[in-house]
ROKESE-816824 format. One record per residue (C-alpha): residue number from 1; x, y, z; residue in one letter. Coordinates in steps of 0.5 Angstrom, whole numbers. Layout:
REM ROKESE-816824
NUM; X; Y; Z; A
...
END
This chain:
REM ROKESE-816824
1; -156; -49; 19; M
2; -149; -49; 17; H
3; -147; -43; 13; T
4; -141; -39; 15; S
5; -134; -41; 19; T
6; -134; -38; 26; T
7; -128; -33; 28; S
8; -126; -34; 35; T
9; -122; -27; 35; A
10; -124; -22; 40; P
11; -130; -17; 37; L
12; -134; -11; 40; E
13; -140; -11; 43; V
14; -146; -9; 39; W
15; -152; -6; 44; T
16; -159; -7; 42; T
17; -159; 0; 40; Q
18; -154; 0; 34; A
19; -157; -8; 32; L
20; -163; -4; 30; A
21; -161; 2; 28; E
22; -156; -2; 24; A
23; -162; -6; 21; T
24; -168; -2; 22; Q
25; -171; -8; 24; G
26; -175; -8; 30; H
27; -177; -12; 36; W
28; -182; -17; 36; H
29; -187; -16; 42; L
30; -182; -11; 45; G
31; -178; -16; 48; R
32; -171; -13; 48; I
33; -165; -17; 51; P
34; -161; -15; 56; T
35; -155; -16; 55; Q
36; -150; -13; 49; P
37; -149; -19; 44; I
38; -141; -21; 42; K
39; -143; -24; 36; R
40; -147; -24; 29; I
41; -147; -31; 26; L
42; -151; -36; 22; T
43; -148; -42; 24; D
44; -153; -45; 29; S
45; -148; -51; 32; R
46; -144; -44; 34; H
47; -149; -41; 38; A
48; -149; -39; 45; E
49; -151; -34; 51; L
50; -149; -27; 48; G
51; -150; -29; 41; D
52; -154; -27; 35; A
53; -157; -32; 31; F
54; -159; -29; 24; L
55; -163; -33; 21; A
56; -162; -34; 13; L
57; -166; -36; 7; K
58; -164; -40; 2; G
59; -166; -44; -4; E
60; -166; -50; 0; R
61; -166; -49; 7; F
62; -170; -44; 12; D
63; -166; -42; 18; A
64; -172; -40; 22; H
65; -172; -48; 22; D
66; -166; -47; 27; F
67; -168; -42; 32; I
68; -171; -46; 37; A
69; -164; -50; 37; Q
70; -160; -44; 38; V
71; -165; -42; 44; A
72; -164; -49; 48; V
73; -157; -47; 46; Q
74; -157; -41; 51; G
75; -158; -36; 45; C
76; -163; -30; 47; E
77; -163; -26; 41; L
78; -165; -28; 33; A
79; -165; -24; 28; I
80; -171; -26; 23; V
81; -175; -23; 17; S
82; -181; -26; 21; R
83; -183; -28; 28; P
84; -182; -35; 30; V
85; -186; -39; 35; D
86; -180; -39; 40; V
87; -178; -37; 47; D
88; -173; -32; 45; I
89; -172; -24; 43; A
90; -173; -23; 36; Q
91; -171; -17; 31; L
92; -175; -18; 26; V
93; -172; -14; 19; V
94; -175; -14; 12; A
95; -169; -19; 9; D
96; -164; -22; 13; T
97; -159; -23; 8; R
98; -159; -15; 7; L
99; -158; -14; 14; A
100; -152; -18; 14; L
101; -149; -13; 10; G
102; -153; -8; 14; Q
103; -150; -10; 20; L
104; -142; -11; 16; G
105; -143; -4; 13; A
106; -145; -1; 20; Y
107; -139; -4; 23; R
108; -134; -1; 18; R
109; -137; 6; 19; A
110; -136; 5; 26; Q
111; -129; 4; 25; N
112; -126; 10; 22; R
113; -119; 10; 23; Q
114; -119; 4; 19; L
115; -116; 4; 12; K
116; -118; 0; 6; V
117; -116; -4; 1; I
118; -120; -7; -4; A
119; -118; -13; -10; L
120; -121; -18; -15; T
121; -119; -22; -21; G
122; -118; -28; -24; S
123; -113; -30; -21; S
124; -108; -29; -16; G
125; -113; -26; -10; K
126; -111; -31; -5; T
127; -103; -30; -6; T
128; -104; -22; -6; V
129; -108; -21; -1; K
130; -103; -26; 4; E
131; -98; -22; 1; M
132; -101; -16; 3; L
133; -102; -19; 11; S
134; -95; -20; 12; S
135; -93; -12; 9; I
136; -99; -9; 13; L
137; -98; -14; 19; S
138; -92; -11; 20; Q
139; -95; -5; 22; Q
140; -101; -5; 25; A
141; -106; -10; 26; P
142; -110; -12; 19; T
143; -116; -17; 18; L
144; -115; -20; 12; V
145; -121; -23; 8; T
146; -120; -32; 11; R
147; -121; -37; 6; G
148; -126; -35; 1; N
149; -130; -31; 5; L
150; -130; -25; -1; N
151; -139; -26; -3; N
152; -144; -22; -1; D
153; -144; -27; 5; L
154; -137; -27; 7; G
155; -136; -21; 6; V
156; -141; -18; 11; P
157; -138; -23; 15; M
158; -132; -21; 15; M
159; -134; -14; 17; L
160; -136; -17; 23; L
161; -130; -18; 25; E
162; -127; -11; 25; L
163; -125; -8; 32; C
164; -122; -1; 34; Q
165; -114; -4; 34; S
166; -115; -6; 26; H
167; -111; 0; 22; Q
168; -112; -4; 16; Y
169; -117; -9; 12; A
170; -115; -14; 6; V
171; -122; -15; 2; M
172; -122; -20; -3; E
173; -128; -19; -7; L
174; -131; -25; -11; G
175; -136; -25; -17; A
176; -141; -30; -19; S
177; -146; -25; -22; H
178; -147; -17; -25; Q
179; -148; -13; -19; G
180; -145; -17; -13; E
181; -138; -13; -12; I
182; -141; -7; -12; D
183; -146; -9; -8; Y
184; -140; -11; -3; T
185; -136; -5; -5; A
186; -140; -1; -2; Q
187; -140; -5; 4; L
188; -133; -5; 5; V
189; -132; 3; 3; Q
190; -124; 1; 0; P
191; -120; 7; 0; D
192; -115; 3; -5; V
193; -119; -1; -10; A
194; -116; -6; -16; G
195; -116; -11; -21; I
196; -111; -17; -21; L
197; -113; -19; -28; N
198; -119; -21; -32; I
199; -118; -29; -33; G
200; -123; -34; -35; T
201; -125; -36; -28; A
202; -133; -36; -28; H
203; -133; -35; -35; L
204; -140; -39; -36; G
205; -144; -34; -31; E
206; -141; -28; -36; F
207; -141; -30; -42; G
208; -135; -28; -44; G
209; -128; -24; -42; R
210; -132; -18; -43; D
211; -138; -19; -38; G
212; -132; -21; -33; I
213; -129; -14; -34; C
214; -135; -10; -33; R
215; -137; -14; -26; A
216; -129; -14; -23; K
217; -129; -6; -25; S
218; -135; -5; -21; E
219; -130; -6; -15; I
220; -129; 1; -17; Y
221; -135; 5; -16; A
222; -135; 6; -9; H
223; -128; 8; -8; L
224; -126; 13; -4; D
225; -126; 20; -8; A
226; -118; 21; -5; H
227; -117; 14; -6; G
228; -112; 10; -11; T
229; -115; 6; -17; A
230; -110; 0; -18; I
231; -110; -2; -25; I
232; -106; -9; -28; P
233; -102; -6; -34; A
234; -100; -12; -38; Q
235; -107; -15; -38; D
236; -111; -14; -45; D
237; -117; -11; -42; Y
238; -112; -5; -39; Y
239; -116; 1; -43; P
240; -123; -2; -41; Q
241; -120; -2; -34; I
242; -116; 5; -34; K
243; -124; 8; -37; Q
244; -127; 6; -31; T
245; -123; 8; -25; A
246; -121; 15; -29; Q
247; -125; 20; -24; A
248; -119; 17; -19; H
249; -112; 17; -18; S
250; -109; 11; -22; Q
251; -103; 6; -20; L
252; -101; 1; -26; S
253; -97; -5; -23; F
254; -93; -10; -29; G
255; -90; -10; -34; P
256; -91; -3; -37; G
257; -94; -1; -32; G
258; -91; 4; -25; E
259; -89; -2; -20; V
260; -86; -7; -24; F
261; -80; -13; -23; A
262; -73; -12; -28; T
263; -68; -17; -27; D
264; -71; -23; -25; I
265; -70; -29; -23; E
266; -74; -36; -23; L
267; -71; -41; -18; L
268; -74; -48; -16; P
269; -78; -45; -11; Q
270; -77; -39; -10; S
271; -75; -32; -15; S
272; -71; -26; -13; Q
273; -72; -19; -18; F
274; -71; -12; -18; L
275; -77; -8; -15; L
276; -79; -1; -19; H
277; -83; 4; -16; S
278; -86; 11; -15; P
279; -81; 10; -9; A
280; -75; 8; -12; G
281; -72; 1; -12; Q
282; -70; -5; -8; A
283; -69; -12; -9; W
284; -74; -17; -7; V
285; -72; -24; -5; R
286; -79; -27; -6; L
287; -80; -34; -2; P
288; -85; -36; -8; F
289; -84; -40; -15; A
290; -86; -38; -22; G
291; -87; -32; -26; L
292; -94; -31; -23; H
293; -92; -30; -17; N
294; -88; -24; -19; V
295; -93; -21; -22; R
296; -97; -22; -16; N
297; -91; -19; -12; A
298; -92; -13; -17; E
299; -100; -12; -15; A
300; -98; -12; -8; A
301; -93; -9; -8; A
302; -97; -3; -12; A
303; -103; -4; -7; F
304; -98; -3; -1; A
305; -95; 4; -3; L
306; -103; 6; -5; A
307; -105; 6; 2; I
308; -98; 9; 4; G
309; -93; 3; 7; I
310; -85; 6; 5; A
311; -81; 2; 1; L
312; -77; -2; 6; D
313; -82; -4; 10; V
314; -86; -8; 3; I
315; -79; -11; 2; V
316; -78; -14; 8; S
317; -86; -17; 8; G
318; -86; -20; 2; L
319; -79; -23; 3; D
320; -82; -26; 8; T
321; -89; -28; 6; A
322; -92; -34; 6; Q
323; -97; -39; 2; G
324; -104; -40; 3; A
325; -106; -48; 3; K
326; -106; -51; -2; G
327; -102; -46; -6; R
328; -96; -48; -10; L
329; -94; -51; -3; N
330; -88; -55; -3; F
331; -88; -62; 1; I
332; -81; -66; 1; Q
333; -82; -75; 2; K
334; -75; -79; 2; N
335; -74; -78; -6; N
336; -81; -74; -8; F
337; -82; -67; -9; L
338; -90; -66; -9; F
339; -93; -59; -10; I
340; -99; -58; -8; D
341; -104; -53; -12; D
342; -110; -55; -10; T
343; -114; -51; -8; Y
344; -117; -48; -14; N
345; -115; -48; -21; A
346; -117; -44; -27; N
347; -114; -44; -35; P
348; -108; -38; -34; S
349; -107; -41; -26; S
350; -105; -49; -29; M
351; -101; -45; -35; R
352; -97; -42; -29; A
353; -97; -48; -25; A
354; -94; -53; -31; A
355; -89; -47; -31; D
356; -86; -48; -24; V
357; -86; -55; -25; L
358; -82; -56; -31; S
359; -76; -52; -26; Q
360; -76; -57; -22; Q
361; -72; -64; -21; A
362; -73; -71; -23; G
363; -78; -74; -27; I
364; -85; -69; -27; K
365; -91; -71; -28; V
366; -97; -66; -27; M
367; -104; -68; -25; V
368; -110; -64; -27; M
369; -117; -65; -24; G
370; -122; -61; -28; D
371; -123; -53; -28; I
372; -130; -51; -26; G
373; -135; -46; -28; E
374; -133; -45; -35; L
375; -141; -45; -38; G
376; -141; -47; -45; D
377; -133; -47; -47; A
378; -131; -52; -41; A
379; -129; -57; -46; F
380; -126; -53; -52; Q
381; -122; -49; -46; A
382; -120; -56; -43; H
383; -118; -58; -50; K
384; -114; -52; -50; D
385; -111; -53; -44; L
386; -108; -59; -47; G
387; -104; -56; -52; R
388; -101; -51; -49; D
389; -99; -56; -43; L
390; -96; -61; -48; A
391; -91; -56; -50; T
392; -89; -54; -44; V
393; -82; -59; -41; A
394; -85; -64; -37; L
395; -85; -72; -37; D
396; -92; -74; -36; H
397; -99; -71; -35; L
398; -105; -74; -32; I
399; -112; -71; -33; A
400; -118; -73; -28; V
401; -124; -72; -29; G
402; -131; -70; -34; E
403; -126; -66; -38; Y
404; -120; -71; -38; S
405; -121; -74; -45; Q
406; -122; -66; -48; A
407; -115; -64; -45; M
408; -112; -71; -48; A
409; -115; -69; -55; V
410; -112; -62; -55; G
411; -105; -66; -52; A
412; -106; -71; -57; A
413; -106; -78; -54; P
414; -98; -80; -53; D
415; -98; -74; -49; K
416; -103; -75; -44; I
417; -106; -80; -40; Q
418; -114; -78; -38; A
419; -118; -82; -33; F
420; -125; -82; -31; S
421; -124; -83; -24; T
422; -118; -81; -18; Q
423; -119; -89; -16; A
424; -116; -90; -23; D
425; -110; -85; -23; A
426; -108; -87; -16; L
427; -106; -94; -20; I
428; -103; -90; -26; Y
429; -98; -85; -21; L
430; -97; -92; -17; I
431; -95; -96; -23; K
432; -90; -89; -25; L
433; -87; -89; -19; V
434; -85; -97; -19; K
435; -82; -97; -26; Q
436; -76; -93; -22; D
437; -77; -92; -15; P
438; -69; -89; -14; T
439; -70; -84; -19; Q
440; -73; -76; -16; P
441; -79; -75; -18; M
442; -83; -67; -18; S
443; -91; -68; -18; F
444; -96; -62; -18; L
445; -103; -64; -17; F
446; -108; -59; -18; K
447; -116; -58; -20; G
448; -122; -53; -19; S
449; -125; -54; -11; R
450; -129; -59; -12; F
451; -125; -64; -15; M
452; -122; -66; -8; H
453; -114; -66; -12; M
454; -111; -66; -5; E
455; -115; -73; -3; T
456; -111; -77; -10; L
457; -105; -73; -7; M
458; -105; -76; 0; T
459; -107; -82; -2; D
460; -101; -83; -7; L
461; -97; -80; -2; M
462; -99; -85; 3; E
463; -97; -91; -1; K
464; -89; -88; -2; L
END
């Protein structure tokens, strides 16, 4: 069963006693493994001697069906919700999905030295996470959420990678339904917790921004009594968020907050600004483009200050931070600049990306894929986005996907080219380049993950 990525980081072994204690499980037929367990994993492809295979059950799969396979691969232990007829030690638990959470929480509780930051928000999570990684890793080993391991399965799997050498952890908590962040926050037990913003990502699941705010605000429910709540001062939900976190010490960021930037200079591929904080002021030279990334840096600085990091260390970390793959990565090829922002998208991040593109050289071409998880608001949201992007100083807007026509309606037909497929869009892009191949051009590709806009970008690059 392929349900997760597997870390190659050195992990601390589990005793059979700890496994049973954490999950409140019992050993089937009294058979207990004789060797400690080095890893707990849910991906049968990687199971081997020394591993415990945890058999998850979903709507369309049941990993109990793969236990015979992992036994052949040398795995000597399966964590199951029902015994199976396979010659392998089996720890039987009430629910393997909940057992995964129990194991993650147990590992978190073992690491008393750890200082944990938990963050959530509708946009910017990955970038703030990378900035914090750059800051905290200067001080001590830091565990940071990889990829999108931010849900009720991904968070405990990240916690399983904790070891005694880690002094910090930066945990991203995502929400696809009410109660999910409450559950994952309980597992990670944060010392500092905060919300970056309340946008429109996952709008369909929550029925509106009020529901999104309630879901994100669950992050404060399990904040340490002496911990700090990070609050987005500029967000229009600031009063509600502040109220939710009223039991805790608070630190706000952004315009109107306690950690904020002034004297901002936005450059084509970077920015610089004066950072103000309760710990003093300092100049930051940020290797990220766009005002939205200045806001992300304000947030990262607030989280770091709240966990006790000195201002000079924060500045050094921000100055040397690197963006994640697919997050405003700049790629120069001959006369063409490609901006890869294909990792994901929501309406606010799409607008921010357009502003970054507007600062680049030559002919500016924005290639947009559909935005997902907007529910019944999808058509209107794409229409509004088309309207807004038509006002940005760009030369060509190209929309691809089911909602490309909605963007065209919002922008007016003469402002945007709409295509239902990437193949059709590629033909148009090649014609655009051939009109004057000596003219510098800047392309930005962006869309929700399921649109795989990086494929269209790569196809165009190969034609040049």
